[in-house]
C-alpha positions as CSV (number, residue, x, y, z in Angstrom):
1,X,-23.2,-0.3,-8.1
2,X,-22.9,-1.6,-4.2
3,X,-20.2,-0.3,-2.0
4,X,-18.6,-2.5,0.7
5,X,-16.4,-1.2,3.2
6,X,-13.6,-3.2,5.0
7,X,-12.0,-2.2,8.5
8,X,-14.2,0.7,9.1
9,X,-13.0,3.2,11.8
10,X,-14.0,6.8,12.5
11,X,-11.9,8.4,10.1
12,X,-11.6,6.2,7.5
13,X,-12.3,2.5,6.0
14,X,-9.1,0.3,5.0
15,X,-10.4,-0.8,1.9
16,X,-13.5,0.2,0.0
17,X,-14.9,-1.8,-2.9
18,X,-17.0,-0.1,-5.7
19,X,-18.1,-2.4,-8.4
20,X,-15.1,-4.4,-9.6
21,X,-12.5,-1.7,-7.9
22,X,-10.9,-1.7,-4.7
23,X,-9.5,1.7,-3.0
24,X,-7.2,1.1,-0.3
25,X,-6.5,4.0,2.2
26,X,-2.8,4.9,2.8
27,X,-1.3,1.8,4.5
28,X,1.9,2.1,6.8
29,X,4.2,-0.4,8.8
30,X,2.0,-0.9,12.0
31,X,3.7,-3.7,12.8
32,X,7.1,-2.5,11.9
33,X,6.9,1.4,13.4
34,X,10.6,2.9,13.8
35,X,12.4,-0.2,11.7
36,X,14.1,0.3,8.5
37,X,12.7,1.5,5.1
38,X,13.2,-2.4,4.0
39,X,10.8,-3.7,7.1
40,X,8.2,-1.2,7.0
41,X,7.8,-1.9,3.4
42,X,7.7,-5.6,3.9
43,X,5.2,-5.1,6.5
44,X,3.0,-3.0,4.1
45,X,3.2,-5.2,1.1
46,X,2.3,-7.9,3.6
47,X,-0.9,-5.7,4.8
48,X,-1.8,-4.9,1.6
49,X,-1.8,-8.3,0.3
50,X,-4.2,-9.1,3.3
51,X,-6.6,-6.4,2.3
52,X,-6.2,-7.5,-1.4
53,X,-7.4,-11.0,-0.3
54,X,-10.4,-9.6,1.9
55,X,-12.0,-7.5,-1.2
56,X,-11.3,-10.6,-3.3
57,X,-8.4,-9.8,-5.3
58,X,-4.6,-9.9,-5.1
59,X,-1.5,-8.0,-6.1
60,X,-2.0,-9.1,-10.0
61,X,-4.5,-6.9,-10.2
62,X,-3.1,-3.8,-8.8
63,X,-3.8,-0.6,-11.2
64,X,-1.9,2.0,-9.5
65,X,0.0,2.8,-6.4
66,X,1.0,6.0,-4.7
67,X,4.2,5.4,-2.5
68,X,5.2,8.3,0.0
69,X,8.6,8.1,1.7
70,X,10.4,10.5,4.4
71,X,13.4,10.8,2.5
72,X,14.4,10.1,-1.2
73,X,18.2,8.8,-0.1
74,X,16.0,5.4,0.4
75,X,14.3,5.0,-2.8
76,X,16.6,2.5,-3.5
77,X,15.9,0.2,-0.4
78,X,12.4,0.8,-1.1
79,X,12.1,-0.3,-4.7
80,X,14.1,-3.5,-4.0
81,X,11.2,-4.8,-1.9
82,X,8.8,-3.6,-4.2
83,X,10.4,-4.8,-7.1
84,X,10.5,-8.5,-5.3
85,X,6.6,-8.4,-4.3
86,X,5.2,-7.0,-7.3
87,X,3.8,-9.5,-10.0
88,X,5.9,-9.8,-12.7
89,X,4.2,-8.4,-15.6
90,X,1.7,-6.7,-13.9
91,X,3.5,-3.9,-12.8
92,X,1.1,-0.9,-12.4
93,X,0.8,2.8,-12.5
94,X,3.0,4.4,-10.1
95,X,4.0,7.5,-8.2
96,X,6.7,7.9,-5.5
97,X,7.0,11.2,-3.7
98,X,9.1,12.6,-0.8
99,X,6.4,13.6,2.1
100,X,6.6,13.8,5.9
101,X,4.3,11.6,7.1
102,X,1.5,11.6,10.1
103,X,4.4,10.2,12.5
104,X,8.3,10.3,12.6
105,X,7.8,6.6,13.2
106,X,6.7,5.8,9.8
107,X,9.1,6.4,6.6
108,X,6.9,4.8,4.1
109,X,3.2,4.8,3.2
110,X,1.4,3.2,0.4
111,X,-1.9,3.4,-1.2
112,X,-3.2,1.4,-3.9
113,X,-6.4,0.9,-6.3
114,X,-7.1,-2.9,-7.6
115,X,-9.5,-4.5,-10.5
116,X,-11.1,-7.2,-8.8
C-alpha cells in the first residue's frame, strides 16, 4: 500500500494517508494562539476539516480523536464547540486528557484518525 504525506515538515507531516486511513498530527490553534478555549477549538476543527478534505475525506469518517487540554475546568467549553462540529450519528471513539502543551499559548490540541 502506498503512503502519501501532506504538509511535510522537517519533524513531522500534518497528515499521512496509508491505504484508506488518514492520520493527522496533533493540531493546535495556529490562527488563535493565546485566545480562549472556544476560539482555539473552533480554529483547530476548521484546520482538521481542511486537512481531511486535502486527504479526500471528511469529519463524518473520523474514527478516533485524542484531545489534550491544559485545564480540565475548560472541558465543557471545548465540548460545546466539539458537539457543534462532530457529524451527528458519526461520533468517533475519543479520549480527552489534561496535559501541558508545547507552548503556553496553546490550550487545546486535537489529533484524529479517519477513514477515506
